[in-house]
C-alpha positions in Angstrom: -0.9 -97.4 -115.3 0.2 -100.4 -117.4 2.6 -99.4 -120.3 2.3 -102.0 -123.0 5.8 -101.4 -124.6 4.7 -101.4 -128.2 1.9 -104.0 -127.8 -1.4 -102.9 -129.1 -4.7 -104.1 -127.6 -5.0 -106.4 -130.7 -1.5 -107.8 -130.0 -2.3 -108.5 -126.4 -5.6 -110.2 -127.5 -3.8 -112.4 -130.0 -1.0 -113.3 -127.6 -3.2 -114.3 -124.7 -5.8 -115.8 -127.0 -3.1 -118.0 -128.4 -1.9 -118.9 -125.0 -5.4 -119.9 -123.8 -5.1 -123.3 -125.5 -3.0 -126.0 -123.8 -1.7 -127.5 -127.1 -0.5 -124.1 -128.3 1.2 -123.5 -124.9 2.9 -126.9 -125.4 4.0 -126.1 -128.9 5.4 -122.8 -127.7 7.3 -124.6 -124.9 8.8 -127.0 -127.5 9.7 -124.1 -129.8 11.4 -122.3 -126.9 13.4 -125.5 -126.1 14.7 -126.0 -129.6 14.0 -125.2 -133.3 11.8 -127.9 -134.8 10.0 -128.6 -138.1 6.2 -128.5 -138.2 6.4 -132.2 -139.2 8.4 -133.0 -136.0 6.0 -131.1 -133.9 3.0 -132.9 -135.5 4.5 -136.3 -134.5 4.3 -135.3 -130.9 0.5 -134.9 -130.9 -2.5 -137.3 -131.3 -4.0 -135.1 -134.0 -3.7 -134.5 -137.7 -0.8 -132.6 -139.3 -3.4 -130.0 -140.4 -4.6 -129.5 -136.9 -1.0 -128.9 -135.7 -0.4 -126.5 -138.6 -3.5 -124.5 -137.5 -2.1 -124.2 -133.9 1.2 -123.1 -135.3 -0.6 -120.5 -137.5 -2.3 -119.1 -134.4 1.0 -118.8 -132.6 2.6 -117.3 -135.6 -0.2 -114.7 -136.0 0.3 -113.8 -132.3 4.1 -113.4 -133.1 5.0 -115.9 -130.4 6.7 -118.1 -132.9 8.4 -117.6 -136.2 8.1 -120.1 -139.0 10.9 -120.2 -141.6 11.4 -122.3 -144.7 14.5 -124.4 -144.6 14.6 -126.5 -147.8 11.3 -128.4 -147.9 10.7 -128.1 -144.2 9.1 -125.3 -142.2 11.1 -124.7 -139.1 9.5 -123.2 -136.0 11.3 -121.2 -133.3 10.2 -119.0 -130.5 10.0 -115.3 -131.0 11.7 -114.2 -127.9 11.1 -110.4 -128.2 7.3 -110.9 -128.2 7.5 -113.4 -125.3 9.6 -110.8 -123.4 7.1 -108.1 -124.1 4.3 -110.4 -122.8 6.3 -111.1 -119.7 6.9 -107.4 -119.1 3.2 -106.7 -119.5 2.4 -109.4 -116.9 5.1 -108.0 -114.6 3.5 -104.6 -114.8 0.1 -106.0 -113.8 1.8 -107.9 -111.0 3.3 -104.6 -109.8 -0.1 -102.9 -109.9 -1.5 -105.6 -107.6 1.5 -105.4 -105.3 1.1 -101.7 -105.0 -2.6 -102.0 -104.4 -2.0 -104.6 -101.6 0.6 -102.3 -100.0 -1.9 -99.5 -100.1 -4.5 -101.7 -98.4 -2.0 -102.8 -95.8 -1.1 -99.1 -95.1 -4.7 -98.2 -94.6 -5.2 -101.1 -92.2 -2.1 -100.2 -90.3 -3.2 -96.6 -90.0 -6.6 -97.7 -88.8 -5.0 -99.8 -86.1 -3.0 -96.8 -84.9 -6.1 -94.6 -84.6 -7.8 -97.0 -82.1 
């Protein structure tokens, strides 16, 4: 069984929904690398400031980033605890698949011994 470590089904939907878009994944990567203003992020993309703000809002709703006022700027940084919980969830799914593959291998090995 996969234990979600305080992530609700809605949290998981928001996180992976946010990560389903390449621009948002890129924004998250930039936020992981360093704290940046929304304006600085917007200059990196061939889209309007408003469009970048919308991407940032999706990431913020998913708790993947945190936006904080710093004077007149809105600074964006990665929310590492949420990212860590998402990684842990994926690790649990990976372990399920590894366990299942090992079970299949054991069945195939035991069938080979019977012959």
